[in-house]
C-alpha positions in Angstrom: -18.1 -31.7 -28.6 -19.9 -28.7 -27.1 -17.9 -25.5 -26.8 -18.9 -25.3 -23.1 -16.8 -28.4 -22.3 -13.8 -26.9 -24.0 -14.1 -23.7 -22.0 -14.5 -25.6 -18.8 -11.3 -27.5 -19.5 -9.4 -24.2 -20.2 -10.8 -22.7 -17.0 -9.7 -25.7 -14.9 -6.2 -25.5 -16.4 -5.9 -21.8 -15.7 -7.1 -22.3 -12.1 -3.9 -24.2 -11.4 -1.8 -21.2 -12.4 -0.9 -18.7 -9.6 -2.1 -15.1 -9.9 0.8 -12.9 -11.0 2.2 -10.5 -8.4 1.5 -6.9 -9.2 4.5 -4.7 -9.8 4.2 -1.2 -8.4 4.3 1.7 -10.9 6.4 3.9 -8.6 10.2 3.9 -9.2 12.0 1.0 -7.5 14.3 3.0 -5.2 16.1 0.7 -2.7 18.7 1.1 0.0 21.9 -0.9 -0.2 20.4 -3.3 2.4 17.2 -3.5 0.3 19.2 -4.5 -2.8 20.9 -7.2 -0.7 17.5 -8.5 0.4 16.3 -8.7 -3.2 19.4 -10.6 -4.2 19.1 -13.0 -1.3 15.4 -13.6 -2.1 16.2 -14.4 -5.8 19.0 -16.8 -4.8 16.6 -18.5 -2.2 13.9 -18.9 -4.8 16.4 -20.3 -7.4 17.5 -22.8 -4.8 13.9 -23.8 -4.0 13.2 -24.2 -7.7 16.2 -26.4 -8.2 15.2 -28.6 -5.3 11.6 -29.0 -6.6 12.6 -29.7 -10.2 15.2 -32.2 -9.1 12.3 -34.4 -7.8 11.2 -35.1 -11.3 7.7 -36.7 -11.5 7.3 -36.4 -7.7 7.7 -32.6 -7.8 4.8 -30.5 -6.6 3.7 -28.8 -9.8 1.7 -26.1 -7.9 4.7 -25.3 -5.7 6.9 -25.0 -8.8 4.4 -22.7 -10.5 4.3 -20.5 -7.3 8.1 -20.4 -7.1 8.3 -19.5 -10.8 5.8 -16.7 -10.3 7.8 -15.3 -7.4 11.0 -15.6 -9.3 9.5 -13.5 -12.2 8.4 -10.9 -9.7 11.7 -10.6 -7.7 13.9 -10.8 -10.8 11.9 -7.9 -12.3 12.3 -6.0 -9.0 16.0 -6.7 -9.0 16.4 -5.5 -12.6 14.5 -2.3 -11.9 16.2 -1.5 -8.6 17.8 1.9 -8.3 20.1 2.0 -5.3 19.9 5.3 -3.3 22.4 6.1 -0.7 23.2 9.5 0.9 25.5 10.6 3.7 24.1 14.1 3.7 21.5 14.7 6.5 20.4 18.2 5.5 17.0 16.8 4.4 15.2 13.5 4.6 16.1 11.1 1.8 15.5 7.4 1.2 17.6 5.3 3.6 17.6 7.9 6.3 16.3 7.3 9.8 13.9 10.1 10.8 12.7 11.0 14.3 9.5 13.0 14.3 7.2 14.3 17.0 3.4 14.5 16.8 1.2 17.3 18.3 1.5 15.7 21.7 5.3 15.6 21.5 5.3 11.8 21.2 8.4 10.8 19.2 8.7 8.0 16.7 11.6 6.9 14.6 11.3 5.4 11.1 13.6 4.6 8.2 12.5 5.4 4.6 13.1 2.4 2.4 11.9 0.8 -0.8 8.6 -1.0 -0.9 10.0 -4.5 -0.9 12.1 -3.7 2.2 9.2 -2.0 4.1 8.2 -3.5 7.4 6.2 -1.1 9.6 6.6 -3.2 12.7 10.3 -2.7 12.4 10.1 1.0 11.6 10.9 0.5 7.9 8.5 2.7 6.0 8.0 2.7 2.2 9.1 6.1 0.9 6.0 6.2 -1.3 3.6 5.7 1.6 1.7 8.7 3.0 4.1 9.0 5.9 7.1 8.5 3.6 5.9 11.2 1.1 5.2 13.6 4.0 8.8 13.2 5.4 10.7 13.0 2.1 12.6 16.3 1.5 11.8 17.7 5.0 14.5 19.3 7.2 15.0 19.2 10.9 12.5 21.6 12.4 10.1 21.4 9.5 6.4 20.6 10.2 4.8 18.5 7.6 1.3 17.1 7.2 0.9 13.3 7.4 -2.3 12.5 5.5 -3.7 9.5 7.2 -7.1 7.7 6.7 -7.8 8.5 10.4 -7.2 12.2 9.6 -4.3 14.5 8.9 -1.6 14.8 11.5 1.0 17.6 11.7 4.4 16.2 12.6 7.7 17.9 13.2 11.0 16.4 12.0 13.3 16.2 15.1 16.4 14.4 13.8 17.8 12.9 10.6 20.4 10.1 10.6 22.0 8.1 7.8 21.1 4.5 7.6 
């Protein structure tokens, strides 16, 4: 048998396997709510896996492979999670709600959270994002530079609240 046919068979078998989810190199800081979300996601995936494998031969093998990939990812995220909580509001920390104003005095409020909890539409910003890095450690009244692809923007921290 030609080696070309063997390689084609291996390539076809690998095509059925989902691509692994990339784990960030930044520390996995999470808020208490973020930790609860990770725990809920792992429990949900475990339940889905049990339901699929209970179907025996009728189980969707691709679906099982996708669930197992996600379980590996979220279990790793759960294991590496470092819960950060602070009641002090002297400077911006992970978990704080921050109100800031831009150069036209337009105010915006965001909460700095871990990357798995981030949801920009809800105002939940990854602490490692450009905006998160700009705000982290700032105090009320501080002006910081938010380095954006559209150009740098000077913003002023107006208020800091605990999450």
